[in-house]
C-alpha angles and dihedrals in degrees: 000000000000114000137152117197110236116247091238090058092047091051091057091055095061135059114244119205132184113222119178090338095310123113111233132185116230119197141139123240095265091051089050091052091049090052091051091049090055089057092045089061086072095054114104112238123204096217096192094045093046093051092046093046094045107038091175088064092047088053092048091051091050089049090052097247090122132023094216148346086264092059091049093047094049095043100039118342099077091049090049091054096254120150121233095219140356105290118217112234119210095216097194094046093044093052092046092047094047109040091178088064091045088054091049091051091047091050092046095242090114122043098209145330090263092051090050094047093050094046101038117345098076092051090047091055095247117154119243093215142352109290 
């Protein structure tokens, strides 16, 4: 299912405050997580890739703990640092954007931009390509 929660509906799920003429959002941590989960429903999930990449999830689905890879990703996977699909890495752009990674590849400490992104870059918030 592809679905994106409308902004108007999201707005009703948070408390808006006006402080010194600026509109602020006030929410506790659980409300924040619920808001993120609503956005995660719109993320495409490669069910086959996710199950193959995360065999523990495949086992949990088989055992009936989750209905699908999508459910796992939205409920837990994103928050655990799991990726929803195989991200394409623009090697040339990545190495140009992150000179520390270029240096690591040149010195042989890092195998490739893709290897770095999968092991560390995603968790560090680095982009796989120019958006």
